[in-house]
C-alpha atoms as one frame of an Amber mdcrd trajectory, in Angstrom:
protein
  -0.003   0.057   0.239   1.505   3.467  -0.975   2.144   5.357   2.098  -0.694
   7.525   3.691  -3.245   5.759   1.478  -4.426   3.917   4.448  -5.519   7.183
   5.720  -6.973   8.551   2.265 -11.172   8.342   2.594 -12.752   6.950   0.165
 -15.972   8.540  -1.109 -19.294   6.484  -0.168 -20.703   5.081  -3.237 -24.819
   5.315  -3.159 -27.185   3.551  -5.961 -26.536   0.615  -7.702 -24.079   2.003
 -10.145 -21.572   5.129 -10.334 -24.535   6.637 -12.900 -27.465   6.076 -10.384
 -24.759   7.358  -7.777 -24.135  10.722  -9.795 -28.029  11.142 -10.343 -28.748
  10.827  -6.590 -26.357  13.199  -5.519 -27.637  15.682  -8.299 -30.928  15.277
  -6.672 -29.682  15.877  -3.040 -28.007  18.733  -4.380 -30.829  20.331  -6.008
 -33.306  19.850  -3.058 -30.544  21.270  -0.881 -30.233  24.409  -3.150 -34.120
  24.733  -3.049 -34.210  24.758   0.381 -31.743  26.910   0.973 -33.027  29.427
  -1.311 -36.323  29.538   0.212 -34.783  30.143   3.979 -32.276  32.415   2.941
 -32.585  33.503  -0.833 -30.101  32.796  -3.509 -27.659  35.567  -2.957 -26.810
  34.038   0.313 -26.387  30.745  -0.920 -22.661  29.471  -1.422 -21.876  25.948
  -2.931 -20.056  25.187   0.324 -23.557  25.596   1.813 -25.241  23.589  -0.670
 -23.316  20.719  -0.339 -23.142  20.610   3.676 -27.022  20.500   3.405 -26.925
  17.744   0.838 -24.499  15.477   2.585 -21.589  15.963  -0.074 -17.884  16.849
   1.060 -16.659  20.189   0.244 -14.284  18.992  -2.681 -16.631  16.073  -4.101
 -19.451  18.440  -4.937 -16.724  19.954  -7.636 -16.769  16.873  -9.180 -20.653
  17.593 -10.159 -20.775  21.644 -10.492 -18.213  24.130 -10.551 -20.135  26.959
  -8.771 -23.657  27.751  -7.530 -25.176  28.945 -10.601 -24.390  25.648 -12.238
 -26.344  23.922  -9.574 -29.744  26.162 -10.229 -29.381  25.598 -13.897 -28.987
  21.923 -13.721 -31.950  22.341 -11.561 -33.789  23.989 -13.726 -33.263  21.624
 -16.737 -33.960  18.596 -14.515 -37.537  20.406 -13.479 -38.165  21.122 -17.111
 -37.553  17.784 -18.272 -39.821  16.065 -15.501 -42.316  18.755 -16.018 -42.634
  18.151 -19.875 -42.977  14.417 -19.163 -45.991  15.032 -16.931 -47.388  17.492
 -19.239 -47.299  15.618 -22.507 -48.815  12.540 -20.383 -51.794  14.565 -19.280
 -52.211  15.770 -22.540 -52.190  12.714 -24.184 -55.767  12.029 -22.397 -57.116
  15.155 -24.381 -58.916  14.604 -27.762 -59.787  18.024 -28.972 -57.197  20.895
 -29.213 -59.120  22.991 -26.504 -59.019  20.041 -24.174 -55.306  19.981 -24.256
 -54.942  23.889 -24.117 -57.293  23.742 -20.597 -54.971  20.979 -19.613 -51.909
  22.927 -20.441 -53.574  26.472 -18.688 -54.104  24.094 -15.659 -50.777  22.531
 -15.329 -49.031  25.952 -15.584 -50.810  27.576 -12.836 -50.670  25.015 -10.609
 -47.329  24.948 -10.779 -46.709  28.154 -10.394 -49.085  27.939  -7.310 -46.557
  25.886  -5.636 -43.361  28.314  -5.884 -42.088  30.148  -3.058 -41.649  33.979
  -3.381 -38.170  33.592  -2.752 -37.805  31.993  -6.226 -38.906  35.417  -8.070
 -35.775  37.730  -8.831 -33.155  35.272  -9.032 -32.786  35.954 -12.744 -31.513
  39.239 -12.046 -28.606  37.415  -9.992 -27.456  35.076 -12.994 -24.673  35.781
 -15.720 -25.774  36.364 -19.177 -24.902  33.036 -20.340 -27.183  31.762 -17.222
 -29.822  33.560 -18.355 -29.814  32.795 -21.723 -29.685  29.158 -20.389 -33.089
  29.713 -18.452 -34.707  31.091 -21.524 -34.215  27.615 -23.594 -36.424  26.389
 -21.313 -39.264  28.196 -22.846 -39.027  27.127 -26.512 -40.612  23.413 -26.157
 -43.679  24.981 -23.857 -43.668  27.612 -26.544 -43.862  25.055 -29.280 -46.433
  23.212 -27.322 -48.725  25.914 -27.112 -48.324  26.830 -30.887 -49.200  23.176
 -31.839 -52.279  23.366 -29.796 -53.471  26.801 -31.049 -52.872  25.449 -34.807
 -54.860  22.643 -34.491 -57.637  24.524 -32.734 -57.764  26.752 -35.866 -57.465
  23.452 -38.285 -60.068  22.155 -36.329 -62.447  24.979 -36.919 -62.685  25.490
 -32.806 -61.176  29.063 -33.269 -60.704  31.737 -36.028 -57.572  32.001 -37.900
 -54.917  34.274 -35.527 -51.173  35.309 -35.505 -50.458  32.075 -33.268 -46.973
  33.137 -32.584 -48.114  36.317 -30.873 -51.192  34.942 -29.407 -49.043  31.994
 -27.794 -46.792  34.675 -26.160 -49.518  36.684 -24.641 -51.095  33.277 -23.040
 -47.620  32.578 -21.899 -47.534  35.550 -20.286 -50.699  35.226 -18.426 -50.106
  31.817 -17.154 -46.636  33.603 -15.781 -48.306  35.812 -13.710 -47.728  34.862
 -10.029 -51.566  35.517  -8.921 -52.069  31.917  -8.124 -48.633  31.674  -6.122
 -49.790  30.219  -2.453 -53.237  29.501  -3.693 -54.687  26.147  -2.770 -57.951
  24.105  -3.078 -60.979  25.971  -3.823 -59.295  29.559  -4.134 -56.879  27.956
  -6.597 -59.680  25.985  -8.850 -61.352  29.379  -9.381 -58.611  31.412 -10.297
 -57.440  28.886 -12.871 -61.231  28.424 -13.962 -61.337  32.054 -14.322 -57.991
  32.659 -16.318 -58.769  29.402 -18.603 -62.301  31.294 -19.345 -60.525  34.146
 -19.894 -57.701  32.757 -22.614 -60.411  30.522 -24.357 -62.644  33.759 -24.971
 -59.533  35.843 -26.122 -58.593  32.930 -28.854 -62.142  33.145 -30.369 -63.343
  30.032 -28.402 -66.221  31.921 -26.699 -69.075  30.760 -28.688 -67.535  26.870
 -28.242 -67.909  26.711 -24.943 -71.659  28.078 -24.682 -73.437  25.274 -23.402
 -76.096  26.600 -25.391 -74.404  26.511 -28.947 -76.730  23.898 -30.816 -74.566
  20.609 -31.672 -71.585  21.238 -29.425 -71.384  21.841 -25.719 -68.379  22.823
 -23.240 -67.858  19.181 -22.553 -67.434  18.182 -26.340 -64.973  20.960 -26.835
 -63.076  21.325 -23.409 -63.501  17.744 -21.886 -65.631  16.133 -19.081 -65.557
  18.104 -16.084 -64.342  20.916 -14.167 -61.071  22.366 -13.396 -58.442  19.841
 -11.681 -55.719  21.333 -10.014 -54.210  18.103  -9.033 -51.503  15.905 -10.707
 -49.108  19.041 -11.731 -46.206  19.649  -9.241 -43.494  17.066  -7.850 -42.162
  18.561  -4.951 -38.857  19.837  -5.602 -39.083  19.507  -9.411 -42.038  21.492
  -9.449 -40.912  24.133  -7.472 -37.450  24.427  -8.934 -38.689  26.289 -12.076
 -41.733  27.447 -13.966 -41.259  25.195 -17.000 -41.537  28.162 -19.617 -44.659
  29.538 -18.473 -43.419  33.006 -19.484 -42.575  34.623 -22.930 -39.093  35.671
 -23.404 -39.125  38.525 -21.186 -35.227  39.069 -21.758 -34.085  37.283 -18.597
 -36.407  34.996 -16.895 -38.532  31.995 -17.043 -41.339  31.897 -14.474 -39.904
  31.197 -11.114 -36.766  32.761 -12.053 -38.639  35.737 -13.253 -37.316  39.053
 -12.353
């Protein structure tokens, strides 16, 4: 044995493989970063704080991230990927384009409702590269929204319109923080009001009228009222609002200025 090796600390491996170990360590770092931001604000958090809270060695943490911004950006990437999986799965059960739009709106606003106030404004603390990275999260959400509107136009559910501009307006509405902290009936009511507002704005007002001959509300929007469940998933759901805001120059939902 090489002199001194008997005293060298061997890092503990968690999980069934090195890849699993790496993923679990990253998830612990994400959870710790989120909790520390909520407790003391992003500016006050250091990478050493995050490592200590996650039970990761001060030097070992650099095997995963070079600085706290890298942790935050990776956390946002992870949250966005997980959210998109849930969103696409939820919309897969919807037939009509406007039913998909209702699900999209519900999940976006429910996701934002779970955000902590301290997550707002983080965008101003990021580097230019970091802000650009956050804005990349918006792209898949905008593409999804534009696709739904295009399909609704093709189906004759809404009139011809500038899909690009309208999608940005809808995204801005769902990014508004009026649902933050709401739960239960209060959240359901806010989502319902906003959903009706958006549907009437895109020209679906007559189609959602129960008195319209041959086409009732359930035919266009699906069966039942607004369900606020099934959107958030703890740390990932609260880590980032996955592209609810149109590109405002610095942010994406929970990281907005």
